C-alpha positions as semicolon CSV with decimal commas, in nm:
position;residue;x (nm);y (nm);z (nm)
1;M;2,327;-0,217;-0,843
2;M;2,465;-0,195;-1,184
3;S;2,579;0,114;-1,383
4;E;2,393;0,247;-1,678
5;P;2,554;0,133;-1,996
6;A;2,808;0,390;-2,142
7;I;2,659;0,322;-2,476
8;E;2,324;0,165;-2,536
9;I;2,184;0,103;-2,914
10;E;1,839;-0,035;-2,960
11;G;1,688;-0,151;-3,273
12;L;1,908;0,067;-3,524
13;H;1,828;0,064;-3,891
14;F;2,010;0,286;-4,139
15;A;2,008;0,280;-4,541
16;Y;2,225;0,490;-4,807
17;G;1,943;0,495;-5,062
18;R;1,818;0,134;-5,116
19;N;2,149;-0,034;-4,977
20;V;2,075;-0,108;-4,634
21;V;2,364;-0,102;-4,398
22;L;2,203;-0,121;-4,036
23;R;1,922;-0,380;-3,996
24;G;1,820;-0,377;-3,631
25;V;2,153;-0,334;-3,427
26;D;2,117;-0,375;-3,069
27;L;2,419;-0,355;-2,812
28;E;2,551;-0,239;-2,468
29;V;2,826;-0,130;-2,396
30;P;2,937;-0,178;-2,018
31;T;3,093;0,124;-1,836
32;G;3,466;0,119;-1,773
33;S;3,489;-0,167;-2,042
34;I;3,747;-0,144;-2,335
35;F;3,504;-0,270;-2,623
36;G;3,622;-0,399;-2,975
37;F;3,387;-0,343;-3,246
38;L;3,439;-0,600;-3,550
39;G;3,343;-0,639;-3,872
40;R;3,453;-0,659;-4,219
41;N;3,525;-0,363;-4,408
42;G;3,175;-0,224;-4,527
43;A;2,988;-0,430;-4,285
44;G;2,879;-0,078;-4,082
45;K;3,106;0,035;-3,813
46;T;3,162;0,362;-3,925
47;T;2,824;0,424;-4,009
48;A;2,702;0,296;-3,657
49;I;2,960;0,509;-3,515
50;K;2,848;0,799;-3,704
51;I;2,508;0,769;-3,591
52;L;2,627;0,751;-3,219
53;M;2,800;1,085;-3,245
54;G;2,511;1,247;-3,407
55;L;2,684;1,291;-3,753
56;L;2,395;1,072;-3,929
57;K;2,043;1,054;-3,876
58;C;1,901;0,690;-3,803
59;A;1,641;0,564;-3,979
60;R;1,490;0,418;-3,669
61;G;1,603;0,299;-3,332
62;R;1,760;0,447;-3,037
63;C;2,105;0,552;-2,939
64;T;2,259;0,683;-2,621
65;V;2,596;0,759;-2,537
66;A;2,721;0,867;-2,177
67;G;2,329;0,868;-2,084
68;L;2,267;1,113;-2,381
69;D;2,047;1,091;-2,690
70;S;2,275;1,080;-3,014
71;Q;2,002;1,198;-3,246
72;K;1,843;1,438;-2,986
73;D;2,131;1,564;-2,776
74;V;2,396;1,619;-3,055
75;M;2,585;1,878;-2,929
76;K;2,583;1,754;-2,566
77;V;2,720;1,451;-2,664
78;R;3,012;1,605;-2,881
79;Q;3,072;1,783;-2,580
80;S;3,099;1,451;-2,361
81;V;3,253;1,216;-2,573
82;G;3,593;1,164;-2,707
83;Y;3,583;1,074;-3,094
84;M;3,872;0,996;-3,334
85;A;3,728;0,955;-3,698
86;E;3,854;0,721;-3,925
87;D;4,107;0,866;-4,132
88;Q;4,103;1,147;-3,951
89;Q;4,246;1,466;-4,130
90;M;4,367;1,779;-3,957
91;F;4,492;2,146;-4,103
92;G;4,832;2,069;-4,187
93;W;4,920;2,429;-4,199
94;M;4,880;2,453;-3,821
95;R;5,139;2,384;-3,573
96;V;5,095;2,129;-3,309
97;E;5,018;2,349;-3,028
98;E;4,816;2,589;-3,247
99;I;4,585;2,306;-3,326
100;L;4,557;2,213;-2,964
101;K;4,427;2,558;-2,867
102;W;4,203;2,608;-3,136
103;V;4,052;2,267;-3,092
104;G;4,034;2,303;-2,714
105;S;3,877;2,662;-2,793
106;F;3,534;2,439;-2,862
107;Y;3,514;2,246;-2,534
108;E;3,397;2,417;-2,233
109;S;3,554;2,143;-1,992
110;W;3,912;2,128;-2,215
111;D;4,181;2,117;-1,980
112;D;4,486;2,281;-2,108
113;K;4,739;2,145;-1,808
114;Y;4,624;1,790;-1,906
115;S;4,662;1,853;-2,278
116;Q;5,021;1,959;-2,213
117;E;5,086;1,669;-2,032
118;L;4,996;1,455;-2,298
119;L;5,189;1,622;-2,516
120;D;5,505;1,506;-2,346
121;L;5,363;1,190;-2,279
122;L;5,254;1,097;-2,638
123;E;5,598;1,242;-2,765
124;L;5,473;1,512;-2,985
125;P;5,654;1,794;-3,085
126;R;5,496;2,134;-3,003
127;R;5,624;2,335;-3,274
128;C;5,614;2,102;-3,544
129;K;5,356;2,161;-3,833
130;V;5,095;1,898;-3,844
131;K;5,171;1,814;-4,220
132;N;5,521;1,697;-4,125
133;L;5,435;1,467;-3,858
134;S;5,455;1,112;-3,892
135;K;5,149;0,881;-3,933
136;G;5,196;0,760;-3,629
137;Q;5,225;1,118;-3,499
138;N;4,926;1,204;-3,674
139;S;4,750;0,914;-3,510
140;R;4,883;1,029;-3,173
141;L;4,765;1,404;-3,204
142;A;4,421;1,315;-3,313
143;L;4,389;1,073;-2,986
144;L;4,512;1,391;-2,782
145;L;4,256;1,600;-2,943
146;A;3,995;1,341;-2,847
147;L;4,119;1,339;-2,486
148;G;4,153;1,689;-2,405
149;H;3,843;1,745;-2,230
150;R;3,876;1,437;-2,036
151;P;3,574;1,237;-2,169
152;K;3,433;0,921;-1,991
153;V;3,336;0,799;-2,324
154;V;3,594;0,753;-2,606
155;I;3,525;0,636;-2,918
156;L;3,767;0,576;-3,181
157;D;3,707;0,464;-3,532
158;D;3,971;0,226;-3,669
159;P;4,245;0,432;-3,514
160;T;4,547;0,237;-3,641
161;L;4,423;0,273;-4,000
162;G;4,737;0,309;-4,235
163;L;5,013;0,249;-3,958
164;D;5,279;0,004;-3,994
165;P;5,266;-0,290;-3,731
166;I;5,490;-0,099;-3,493
167;A;5,312;0,246;-3,494
168;R;4,996;0,027;-3,436
169;K;5,136;-0,145;-3,124
170;D;5,287;0,175;-3,010
171;F;4,943;0,356;-3,057
172;L;4,739;0,089;-2,851
173;R;5,000;0,067;-2,594
174;H;4,918;0,489;-2,518
175;V;4,550;0,414;-2,558
176;I;4,567;0,147;-2,297
177;S;4,819;0,328;-2,056
178;L;4,609;0,673;-2,082
179;L;4,249;0,509;-2,030
180;Q;4,213;0,175;-1,877
181;S;4,356;0,317;-1,497
182;N;4,122;0,599;-1,529
183;G;3,790;0,412;-1,539
184;V;3,737;0,537;-1,922
185;T;3,511;0,345;-2,175
186;V;3,666;0,312;-2,491
187;F;3,475;0,182;-2,767
188;F;3,695;0,119;-3,109
189;S;3,627;-0,049;-3,405
190;S;3,862;-0,236;-3,599
191;H;3,899;-0,535;-3,915
192;L;4,251;-0,612;-3,741
193;L;4,153;-0,868;-3,472
194;Y;4,532;-0,947;-3,372
195;E;4,550;-0,602;-3,234
196;I;4,182;-0,630;-3,054
197;E;4,248;-0,952;-2,889
198;P;4,519;-0,860;-2,618
199;V;4,332;-0,551;-2,519
200;A;3,953;-0,554;-2,542
201;D;3,761;-0,681;-2,260
202;Y;3,430;-0,737;-2,470
203;V;3,368;-0,801;-2,851
204;A;3,108;-0,771;-3,070
205;I;3,072;-0,860;-3,430
206;L;2,861;-0,686;-3,683
207;E;2,773;-0,885;-3,976
208;G;2,498;-0,835;-4,220
209;G;2,343;-0,572;-4,062
210;F;2,320;-0,739;-3,713
211;I;2,519;-0,801;-3,425
212;V;2,601;-1,163;-3,434
213;K;2,769;-1,193;-3,147
214;A;2,873;-0,988;-2,858
215;Q;3,027;-1,130;-2,526
216;K;3,329;-1,107;-2,280
217;T;3,661;-1,179;-2,499
218;D;3,772;-1,451;-2,281
219;E;3,435;-1,602;-2,261
220;L;3,405;-1,588;-2,600
221;R;3,733;-1,783;-2,631
222;Q;3,619;-2,025;-2,417
223;S;3,287;-2,131;-2,539
224;V;3,400;-2,166;-2,934
225;K;3,568;-2,477;-3,023
226;K;3,680;-2,623;-3,349
227;L;3,640;-3,011;-3,336
228;L;3,791;-3,294;-3,580
229;L;3,588;-3,590;-3,645
230;R;3,739;-3,863;-3,834
231;G;3,523;-4,063;-4,101
232;A;3,192;-3,885;-3,992
233;D;2,910;-3,952;-4,274
234;G;2,618;-3,842;-4,076
235;N;2,435;-3,529;-4,036
236;L;2,425;-3,241;-3,770
237;S;2,114;-3,072;-3,871
238;G;1,914;-2,991;-3,561
239;I;2,204;-2,879;-3,342
240;E;2,250;-2,542;-3,251
241;G;2,541;-2,312;-3,255
242;I;2,702;-2,460;-3,600
243;L;2,921;-2,215;-3,725
244;D;3,128;-2,375;-3,974
245;V;3,167;-2,768;-4,148
246;V;3,459;-2,840;-4,357
247;R;3,515;-3,171;-4,522
248;A;3,888;-3,290;-4,585
249;G;3,921;-3,607;-4,717
250;S;3,778;-3,836;-4,462
251;D;3,802;-3,591;-4,191
252;V;3,549;-3,313;-4,103
253;T;3,615;-3,028;-3,885
254;V;3,303;-2,846;-3,700
255;T;3,338;-2,518;-3,521
256;V;3,056;-2,460;-3,262
257;E;2,939;-2,203;-3,027
258;N;2,868;-2,261;-2,648
259;F;3,026;-2,568;-2,658
260;T;2,917;-2,818;-2,366
261;E;2,927;-3,188;-2,307
262;Q;2,596;-3,208;-2,389
263;K;2,657;-3,069;-2,741
264;R;2,978;-3,276;-2,764
265;S;2,759;-3,616;-2,722
266;A;2,485;-3,487;-2,943
267;I;2,771;-3,420;-3,223
268;Q;2,899;-3,765;-3,194
269;N;2,570;-3,916;-3,211
270;K;2,442;-3,752;-3,497
271;S;2,808;-3,765;-3,704
272;G;2,838;-4,119;-3,642
273;S;3,178;-4,050;-3,554
274;D;3,401;-3,968;-3,214
275;I;3,564;-3,614;-3,167
276;V;3,952;-3,693;-3,192
277;R;4,050;-3,326;-3,104
278;E;3,932;-3,016;-2,962
279;V;4,109;-2,679;-3,055
280;D;4,101;-2,367;-2,891
281;L;4,076;-2,081;-3,139
282;N;4,217;-1,729;-3,128
283;L;3,990;-1,436;-3,193
284;D;4,078;-1,404;-3,552
285;E;3,962;-1,759;-3,609
286;I;3,648;-1,706;-3,446
287;F;3,534;-1,389;-3,615
288;E;3,622;-1,580;-3,946
289;A;3,355;-1,877;-3,823
290;Y;3,100;-1,580;-3,768
291;V;3,133;-1,409;-4,088
292;I;3,234;-1,644;-4,351
293;G;3,132;-2,001;-4,190
294;N;2,950;-2,214;-4,431
295;R;2,683;-2,317;-4,128
296;G;2,668;-2,625;-4,357
297;Q;2,475;-2,896;-4,137
298;A;2,541;-3,200;-4,351
299;V;2,843;-3,372;-4,264
300;G;2,912;-3,484;-4,599
301;A;2,845;-3,163;-4,769
């Protein structure tokens, strides 16, 4: 029997005035997964997360987090879910140990012993004022504040924003070591694809107000291919899954999803050319094909 999704979104719509951001988002996040929520800056990732946390009211649709309705059970969601906001701000005049005590007072399930253990694990100075912490330390403190009540679902909105590459890797290392072995569901947004690829079990791509792709990360890498055709002059219209077509002289590269042997034959027959090379893509290249691929059907275009 399959467990209930940790996060479930159905038909989510939202607009800032006339600016429509979400146009019918559907998404399921499996319990216990590390789920990467991908999209360009401004795609609506933060908006969707704020709706999940009950910080914004959706125009229509339904969202549940840890089995709770995010629009009706707002306080229960915030008590149950660990949340780290984008570029999270904290009281700079407080000492680290003071802000832990203050934040902990808002949670019935806050675990003082666990939060003290996290202080040591994350190498945070207890007596240091928040304003004197480095950016990396600030991010680790924000993570601690999201974990101190031992949530089973953790939502991180672009958690490495503003960090240098070493600090980003260090932060993600802490996230994975802390949460993955404990069966905690981690839902985190990012536009830095190379960060997500090594750690995420699943990814979803938000573009144009919709989820254009949601799949296991390894399956997505296996199913999307870039093909090199030499001297092609036919037309690829009618073949499903063409993400990008680019001509360079007499060569044409075609990026296609759900690649199969049948699709290989169809592309060769329609283009009038043999496939001379088949290339595996990384997550960054796949993301690019989905969000800015020209979807051109005519090889000669």
